[in-house]
PDB file of N, CA, C and O in Angstrom, chain B, residues numbered from 101:
ATOM      1  N   MET B 101      73.891 197.627  53.477  1.00  0.00           N
ATOM      2  CA  MET B 101      73.070 197.136  52.777  1.00  0.00           C
ATOM      3  C   MET B 101      71.540 196.227  53.874  1.00  0.00           C
ATOM      4  O   MET B 101      70.382 196.540  54.148  1.00  0.00           O
ATOM      5  N   GLU B 102      72.704 194.706  54.271  1.00  0.00           N
ATOM      6  CA  GLU B 102      72.209 194.644  55.250  1.00  0.00           C
ATOM      7  C   GLU B 102      71.111 194.688  56.932  1.00  0.00           C
ATOM      8  O   GLU B 102      70.333 193.995  57.587  1.00  0.00           O
ATOM      9  N   ARG B 103      71.821 196.109  56.919  1.00  0.00           N
ATOM     10  CA  ARG B 103      71.692 195.986  58.284  1.00  0.00           C
ATOM     11  C   ARG B 103      70.519 196.754  57.796  1.00  0.00           C
ATOM     12  O   ARG B 103      69.596 196.740  58.611  1.00  0.00           O
ATOM     13  N   ILE B 104      70.271 197.449  56.663  1.00  0.00           N
ATOM     14  CA  ILE B 104      69.166 198.528  56.035  1.00  0.00           C
ATOM     15  C   ILE B 104      67.591 196.612  56.230  1.00  0.00           C
ATOM     16  O   ILE B 104      66.859 196.413  57.200  1.00  0.00           O
ATOM     17  N   TRP B 105      67.672 195.847  55.122  1.00  0.00           N
ATOM     18  CA  TRP B 105      66.764 195.001  55.667  1.00  0.00           C
ATOM     19  C   TRP B 105      66.438 194.298  56.805  1.00  0.00           C
ATOM     20  O   TRP B 105      65.364 193.769  57.090  1.00  0.00           O
ATOM     21  N   LEU B 106      67.583 194.348  57.502  1.00  0.00           N
ATOM     22  CA  LEU B 106      67.744 194.246  59.390  1.00  0.00           C
ATOM     23  C   LEU B 106      67.007 195.411  59.642  1.00  0.00           C
ATOM     24  O   LEU B 106      66.049 194.762  60.061  1.00  0.00           O
ATOM     25  N   ALA B 107      66.486 196.980  59.787  1.00  0.00           N
ATOM     26  CA  ALA B 107      65.798 197.749  60.033  1.00  0.00           C
ATOM     27  C   ALA B 107      64.325 197.690  59.539  1.00  0.00           C
ATOM     28  O   ALA B 107      63.159 198.003  59.778  1.00  0.00           O
ATOM     29  N   GLY B 108      65.074 197.152  58.795  1.00  0.00           N
ATOM     30  CA  GLY B 108      63.077 197.559  57.679  1.00  0.00           C
ATOM     31  C   GLY B 108      62.557 196.748  58.612  1.00  0.00           C
ATOM     32  O   GLY B 108      61.610 197.068  59.329  1.00  0.00           O
ATOM     33  N   ALA B 109      63.528 194.955  58.679  1.00  0.00           N
ATOM     34  CA  ALA B 109      62.155 193.981  59.431  1.00  0.00           C
ATOM     35  C   ALA B 109      61.892 194.246  60.870  1.00  0.00           C
ATOM     36  O   ALA B 109      61.189 193.463  61.509  1.00  0.00           O
ATOM     37  N   PHE B 110      62.246 194.962  61.241  1.00  0.00           N
ATOM     38  CA  PHE B 110      62.109 195.289  62.846  1.00  0.00           C
ATOM     39  C   PHE B 110      60.884 196.504  62.731  1.00  0.00           C
ATOM     40  O   PHE B 110      60.250 196.751  63.756  1.00  0.00           O
ATOM     41  N   ILE B 111      60.606 197.163  61.620  1.00  0.00           N
ATOM     42  CA  ILE B 111      60.401 198.971  61.708  1.00  0.00           C
ATOM     43  C   ILE B 111      59.023 197.447  60.828  1.00  0.00           C
ATOM     44  O   ILE B 111      58.382 197.096  61.819  1.00  0.00           O
ATOM     45  N   PHE B 112      58.668 196.908  60.031  1.00  0.00           N
ATOM     46  CA  PHE B 112      57.806 195.843  60.058  1.00  0.00           C
ATOM     47  C   PHE B 112      56.537 194.860  60.924  1.00  0.00           C
ATOM     48  O   PHE B 112      55.308 194.837  60.994  1.00  0.00           O
ATOM     49  N   ALA B 113      57.056 194.529  61.177  1.00  0.00           N
ATOM     50  CA  ALA B 113      56.903 194.153  62.824  1.00  0.00           C
ATOM     51  C   ALA B 113      56.442 194.718  64.246  1.00  0.00           C
ATOM     52  O   ALA B 113      55.617 194.726  65.160  1.00  0.00           O
ATOM     53  N   GLY B 114      57.702 195.210  63.666  1.00  0.00           N
ATOM     54  CA  GLY B 114      56.220 196.142  64.847  1.00  0.00           C
ATOM     55  C   GLY B 114      55.686 197.534  64.091  1.00  0.00           C
ATOM     56  O   GLY B 114      55.247 198.138  65.069  1.00  0.00           O
ATOM     57  N   VAL B 115      55.585 197.922  63.584  1.00  0.00           N
ATOM     58  CA  VAL B 115      54.255 197.875  62.688  1.00  0.00           C
ATOM     59  C   VAL B 115      53.083 197.000  62.596  1.00  0.00           C
ATOM     60  O   VAL B 115      52.000 197.440  62.210  1.00  0.00           O
ATOM     61  N   THR B 116      53.256 195.790  62.933  1.00  0.00           N
ATOM     62  CA  THR B 116      52.184 195.149  62.750  1.00  0.00           C
ATOM     63  C   THR B 116      51.441 195.132  63.710  1.00  0.00           C
ATOM     64  O   THR B 116      50.217 195.017  63.646  1.00  0.00           O
ATOM     65  N   VAL B 117      52.500 195.311  65.314  1.00  0.00           N
ATOM     66  CA  VAL B 117      51.551 194.319  65.939  1.00  0.00           C
ATOM     67  C   VAL B 117      50.781 195.874  66.978  1.00  0.00           C
ATOM     68  O   VAL B 117      50.050 196.073  67.949  1.00  0.00           O
ATOM     69  N   TYR B 118      51.701 196.766  65.771  1.00  0.00           N
ATOM     70  CA  TYR B 118      50.753 197.616  66.156  1.00  0.00           C
ATOM     71  C   TYR B 118      49.394 197.930  65.359  1.00  0.00           C
ATOM     72  O   TYR B 118      48.459 198.607  65.786  1.00  0.00           O
ATOM     73  N   TYR B 119      49.481 197.303  64.125  1.00  0.00           N
ATOM     74  CA  TYR B 119      47.905 197.296  63.646  1.00  0.00           C
ATOM     75  C   TYR B 119      47.023 195.809  64.135  1.00  0.00           C
ATOM     76  O   TYR B 119      45.839 195.469  64.138  1.00  0.00           O
ATOM     77  N   LEU B 120      47.994 195.339  64.427  1.00  0.00           N
ATOM     78  CA  LEU B 120      46.885 194.076  64.940  1.00  0.00           C
ATOM     79  C   LEU B 120      46.063 194.899  66.241  1.00  0.00           C
ATOM     80  O   LEU B 120      44.863 195.054  66.468  1.00  0.00           O
ATOM     81  N   ILE B 121      47.190 195.303  66.904  1.00  0.00           N
ATOM     82  CA  ILE B 121      46.196 195.694  68.155  1.00  0.00           C
ATOM     83  C   ILE B 121      45.183 196.884  67.941  1.00  0.00           C
ATOM     84  O   ILE B 121      43.974 196.666  67.868  1.00  0.00           O
ATOM     85  N   GLU B 122      45.719 198.150  67.844  1.00  0.00           N
ATOM     86  CA  GLU B 122      44.710 199.200  66.869  1.00  0.00           C
ATOM     87  C   GLU B 122      43.935 198.921  65.957  1.00  0.00           C
ATOM     88  O   GLU B 122      42.779 199.344  65.987  1.00  0.00           O
ATOM     89  N   LYS B 123      44.332 198.255  65.081  1.00  0.00           N
ATOM     90  CA  LYS B 123      43.034 198.567  63.740  1.00  0.00           C
ATOM     91  C   LYS B 123      43.414 196.707  63.122  1.00  0.00           C
ATOM     92  O   LYS B 123      44.055 195.704  63.437  1.00  0.00           O
ATOM     93  N   ASP B 124      42.895 197.003  62.541  1.00  0.00           N
ATOM     94  CA  ASP B 124      43.156 195.031  61.754  1.00  0.00           C
ATOM     95  C   ASP B 124      42.967 194.636  60.911  1.00  0.00           C
ATOM     96  O   ASP B 124      42.997 195.150  59.793  1.00  0.00           O
ATOM     97  N   PHE B 125      42.450 192.497  61.562  1.00  0.00           N
ATOM     98  CA  PHE B 125      43.566 192.155  60.678  1.00  0.00           C
ATOM     99  C   PHE B 125      44.126 191.694  59.518  1.00  0.00           C
ATOM    100  O   PHE B 125      45.098 190.957  59.354  1.00  0.00           O
ATOM    101  N   ASN B 126      43.289 192.293  58.626  1.00  0.00           N
ATOM    102  CA  ASN B 126      43.521 192.492  57.312  1.00  0.00           C
ATOM    103  C   ASN B 126      44.698 193.761  57.235  1.00  0.00           C
ATOM    104  O   ASN B 126      45.616 193.143  56.695  1.00  0.00           O
ATOM    105  N   ALA B 127      45.000 194.574  57.360  1.00  0.00           N
ATOM    106  CA  ALA B 127      46.055 195.562  57.862  1.00  0.00           C
ATOM    107  C   ALA B 127      47.685 194.846  57.935  1.00  0.00           C
ATOM    108  O   ALA B 127      48.725 194.984  57.291  1.00  0.00           O
ATOM    109  N   ALA B 128      47.367 194.263  58.761  1.00  0.00           N
ATOM    110  CA  ALA B 128      48.415 194.078  59.513  1.00  0.00           C
ATOM    111  C   ALA B 128      48.898 193.017  58.747  1.00  0.00           C
ATOM    112  O   ALA B 128      50.050 192.750  59.088  1.00  0.00           O
ATOM    113  N   VAL B 129      48.498 192.330  57.882  1.00  0.00           N
ATOM    114  CA  VAL B 129      48.646 191.325  56.790  1.00  0.00           C
ATOM    115  C   VAL B 129      49.803 191.366  55.917  1.00  0.00           C
ATOM    116  O   VAL B 129      50.587 190.484  55.566  1.00  0.00           O
ATOM    117  N   TYR B 130      49.687 193.102  55.545  1.00  0.00           N
ATOM    118  CA  TYR B 130      50.474 193.439  54.292  1.00  0.00           C
ATOM    119  C   TYR B 130      51.964 193.752  55.339  1.00  0.00           C
ATOM    120  O   TYR B 130      53.189 193.774  55.217  1.00  0.00           O
ATOM    121  N   PHE B 131      50.851 193.971  56.453  1.00  0.00           N
ATOM    122  CA  PHE B 131      52.897 194.118  57.273  1.00  0.00           C
ATOM    123  C   PHE B 131      53.490 192.986  57.755  1.00  0.00           C
ATOM    124  O   PHE B 131      54.686 192.928  58.042  1.00  0.00           O
ATOM    125  N   PHE B 132      53.014 192.431  57.819  1.00  0.00           N
ATOM    126  CA  PHE B 132      53.871 191.415  57.827  1.00  0.00           C
ATOM    127  C   PHE B 132      53.780 190.626  56.841  1.00  0.00           C
ATOM    128  O   PHE B 132      54.248 189.694  57.495  1.00  0.00           O
ATOM    129  N   ALA B 133      53.540 190.027  55.553  1.00  0.00           N
ATOM    130  CA  ALA B 133      54.015 190.120  54.686  1.00  0.00           C
ATOM    131  C   ALA B 133      55.856 190.891  54.430  1.00  0.00           C
ATOM    132  O   ALA B 133      56.952 190.381  54.662  1.00  0.00           O
ATOM    133  N   LEU B 134      55.417 192.546  53.763  1.00  0.00           N
ATOM    134  CA  LEU B 134      56.632 193.115  54.603  1.00  0.00           C
ATOM    135  C   LEU B 134      57.202 192.200  55.020  1.00  0.00           C
ATOM    136  O   LEU B 134      57.611 191.304  54.281  1.00  0.00           O
ATOM    137  N   PHE B 135      57.402 192.205  56.594  1.00  0.00           N
ATOM    138  CA  PHE B 135      58.734 191.725  57.737  1.00  0.00           C
ATOM    139  C   PHE B 135      59.306 190.772  56.386  1.00  0.00           C
ATOM    140  O   PHE B 135      60.248 190.865  55.599  1.00  0.00           O
ATOM    141  N   ILE B 136      58.019 189.688  56.632  1.00  0.00           N
ATOM    142  CA  ILE B 136      58.381 188.074  55.889  1.00  0.00           C
ATOM    143  C   ILE B 136      59.349 188.456  54.857  1.00  0.00           C
ATOM    144  O   ILE B 136      60.354 187.754  54.743  1.00  0.00           O
ATOM    145  N   PHE B 137      59.143 189.766  53.863  1.00  0.00           N
ATOM    146  CA  PHE B 137      59.960 189.704  53.210  1.00  0.00           C
ATOM    147  C   PHE B 137      61.256 191.086  53.041  1.00  0.00           C
ATOM    148  O   PHE B 137      61.711 191.866  52.204  1.00  0.00           O
ATOM    149  N   ALA B 138      61.349 190.829  53.964  1.00  0.00           N
ATOM    150  CA  ALA B 138      62.750 191.879  53.898  1.00  0.00           C
ATOM    151  C   ALA B 138      63.809 191.017  54.722  1.00  0.00           C
ATOM    152  O   ALA B 138      65.015 191.080  54.487  1.00  0.00           O
ATOM    153  N   SER B 139      62.978 189.810  56.191  1.00  0.00           N
ATOM    154  CA  SER B 139      63.753 188.918  57.076  1.00  0.00           C
ATOM    155  C   SER B 139      64.322 188.054  55.901  1.00  0.00           C
ATOM    156  O   SER B 139      65.385 187.585  56.306  1.00  0.00           O
ATOM    157  N   VAL B 140      64.112 187.709  54.826  1.00  0.00           N
ATOM    158  CA  VAL B 140      64.218 186.803  53.539  1.00  0.00           C
ATOM    159  C   VAL B 140      66.372 187.466  53.293  1.00  0.00           C
ATOM    160  O   VAL B 140      67.576 187.301  53.485  1.00  0.00           O
ATOM    161  N   PHE B 141      64.828 188.505  52.539  1.00  0.00           N
ATOM    162  CA  PHE B 141      66.700 189.086  52.029  1.00  0.00           C
ATOM    163  C   PHE B 141      66.947 189.218  53.017  1.00  0.00           C
ATOM    164  O   PHE B 141      66.985 188.073  53.468  1.00  0.00           O
ATOM    165  N   TYR B 142      67.348 190.402  54.370  1.00  0.00           N
ATOM    166  CA  TYR B 142      68.152 189.905  55.251  1.00  0.00           C
ATOM    167  C   TYR B 142      69.278 188.624  55.278  1.00  0.00           C
ATOM    168  O   TYR B 142      70.508 188.640  55.279  1.00  0.00           O
ATOM    169  N   PHE B 143      68.523 187.769  55.296  1.00  0.00           N
ATOM    170  CA  PHE B 143      70.080 186.138  55.997  1.00  0.00           C
ATOM    171  C   PHE B 143      69.521 185.862  54.174  1.00  0.00           C
ATOM    172  O   PHE B 143      68.776 184.893  54.318  1.00  0.00           O
ATOM    173  N   LEU B 144      69.512 186.130  52.975  1.00  0.00           N
ATOM    174  CA  LEU B 144      69.974 185.844  52.114  1.00  0.00           C
ATOM    175  C   LEU B 144      71.376 187.012  51.653  1.00  0.00           C
ATOM    176  O   LEU B 144      72.487 186.660  51.255  1.00  0.00           O
ATOM    177  N   ARG B 145      70.883 188.447  51.861  1.00  0.00           N
ATOM    178  CA  ARG B 145      71.620 188.891  51.715  1.00  0.00           C
ATOM    179  C   ARG B 145      73.571 188.878  53.535  1.00  0.00           C
ATOM    180  O   ARG B 145      74.534 189.636  53.413  1.00  0.00           O
ATOM    181  N   LYS B 146      73.467 188.129  54.438  1.00  0.00           N
ATOM    182  CA  LYS B 146      74.085 187.972  55.241  1.00  0.00           C
ATOM    183  C   LYS B 146      75.231 186.441  54.335  1.00  0.00           C
ATOM    184  O   LYS B 146      76.420 186.272  54.065  1.00  0.00           O
ATOM    185  N   ARG B 147      73.464 185.390  54.119  1.00  0.00           N
ATOM    186  CA  ARG B 147      74.877 184.907  53.985  1.00  0.00           C
ATOM    187  C   ARG B 147      75.685 184.301  51.985  1.00  0.00           C
ATOM    188  O   ARG B 147      76.350 183.289  51.761  1.00  0.00           O
ATOM    189  N   GLN B 148      75.375 185.073  51.260  1.00  0.00           N
ATOM    190  CA  GLN B 148      76.064 186.282  49.917  1.00  0.00           C
ATOM    191  C   GLN B 148      77.350 186.687  51.105  1.00  0.00           C
ATOM    192  O   GLN B 148      78.420 186.150  51.389  1.00  0.00           O
ATOM    193  N   ARG B 149      76.749 187.699  51.520  1.00  0.00           N
ATOM    194  CA  ARG B 149      78.355 187.888  52.147  1.00  0.00           C
ATOM    195  C   ARG B 149      79.727 186.629  52.735  1.00  0.00           C
ATOM    196  O   ARG B 149      80.796 186.215  52.286  1.00  0.00           O
ATOM    197  N   LYS B 150      78.929 186.420  53.900  1.00  0.00           N
ATOM    198  CA  LYS B 150      80.253 185.090  54.707  1.00  0.00           C
ATOM    199  C   LYS B 150      80.420 184.722  53.033  1.00  0.00           C
ATOM    200  O   LYS B 150      81.444 184.046  53.135  1.00  0.00           O
ATOM    201  N   ARG B 151      80.178 184.713  51.896  1.00  0.00           N
ATOM    202  CA  ARG B 151      80.504 182.883  50.710  1.00  0.00           C
ATOM    203  C   ARG B 151      81.626 184.367  50.240  1.00  0.00           C
ATOM    204  O   ARG B 151      82.853 184.419  50.329  1.00  0.00           O
ATOM    205  N   HIS B 152      80.839 185.241  49.835  1.00  0.00           N
ATOM    206  CA  HIS B 152      82.522 186.208  49.140  1.00  0.00           C
ATOM    207  C   HIS B 152      83.560 186.821  50.324  1.00  0.00           C
ATOM    208  O   HIS B 152      84.722 187.179  50.133  1.00  0.00           O
ATOM    209  N   ILE B 153      82.961 186.837  51.355  1.00  0.00           N
ATOM    210  CA  ILE B 153      84.548 187.220  52.274  1.00  0.00           C
ATOM    211  C   ILE B 153      84.557 186.172  52.384  1.00  0.00           C
ATOM    212  O   ILE B 153      85.631 186.077  51.789  1.00  0.00           O
ATOM    213  N   ASP B 154      84.167 184.455  52.794  1.00  0.00           N
ATOM    214  CA  ASP B 154      85.207 183.064  51.696  1.00  0.00           C
ATOM    215  C   ASP B 154      86.242 182.957  50.886  1.00  0.00           C
ATOM    216  O   ASP B 154      87.362 182.447  50.898  1.00  0.00           O
ATOM    217  N   VAL B 155      85.545 183.595  50.153  1.00  0.00           N
ATOM    218  CA  VAL B 155      86.202 183.335  48.815  1.00  0.00           C
ATOM    219  C   VAL B 155      86.956 184.284  48.567  1.00  0.00           C
ATOM    220  O   VAL B 155      87.785 184.200  47.662  1.00  0.00           O
ATOM    221  N   LYS B 156      86.841 185.200  49.200  1.00  0.00           N
ATOM    222  CA  LYS B 156      88.721 186.074  48.922  1.00  0.00           C
ATOM    223  C   LYS B 156      88.766 185.718  49.252  1.00  0.00           C
ATOM    224  O   LYS B 156      88.443 184.730  48.592  1.00  0.00           O
ATOM    225  N   ASN B 157      89.280 184.958  51.438  1.00  0.00           N
ATOM    226  CA  ASN B 157      90.111 184.631  51.623  1.00  0.00           C
ATOM    227  C   ASN B 157      90.918 183.404  51.348  1.00  0.00           C
ATOM    228  O   ASN B 157      92.002 183.076  51.831  1.00  0.00           O
ATOM    229  N   ASN B 158      89.969 182.637  50.243  1.00  0.00           N
ATOM    230  CA  ASN B 158      90.131 181.458  50.483  1.00  0.00           C
ATOM    231  C   ASN B 158      91.298 181.360  48.777  1.00  0.00           C
ATOM    232  O   ASN B 158      92.039 180.450  48.407  1.00  0.00           O
ATOM    233  N   ASP B 159      90.937 182.907  48.026  1.00  0.00           N
ATOM    234  CA  ASP B 159      91.896 182.901  47.223  1.00  0.00           C
ATOM    235  C   ASP B 159      93.567 183.881  47.364  1.00  0.00           C
ATOM    236  O   ASP B 159      94.632 183.897  46.746  1.00  0.00           O
ATOM    237  N   LYS B 160      92.992 184.571  48.510  1.00  0.00           N
ATOM    238  CA  LYS B 160      94.570 185.021  49.117  1.00  0.00           C
ATOM    239  C   LYS B 160      95.621 183.605  49.461  1.00  0.00           C
ATOM    240  O   LYS B 160      96.826 183.429  49.281  1.00  0.00           O
ATOM    241  N   LYS B 161      94.683 182.849  49.954  1.00  0.00           N
ATOM    242  CA  LYS B 161      95.549 181.395  50.614  1.00  0.00           C
ATOM    243  C   LYS B 161      96.274 181.673  48.833  1.00  0.00           C
ATOM    244  O   LYS B 161      97.041 182.626  48.701  1.00  0.00           O
ATOM    245  N   LYS B 162      96.015 180.958  47.835  1.00  0.00           N
ATOM    246  CA  LYS B 162      96.352 180.601  47.474  1.00  0.00           C
ATOM    247  C   LYS B 162      97.680 181.589  46.925  1.00  0.00           C
ATOM    248  O   LYS B 162      98.530 181.116  46.170  1.00  0.00           O
TER     249      LYS B 162
END
């Protein structure tokens, strides 16, 4: 799931640049917001995965 958010962030970043170059600024703002949304969720999932792995490893040590 983490990779999907990362891929989405890259796609939305590319679409944002395309809309800034070819279309108008107002359309690019929408895709920029989606880029920010996907990036935040990528980092949240990454942190959640790392915490889950740490908890799992600590349980095995006990």
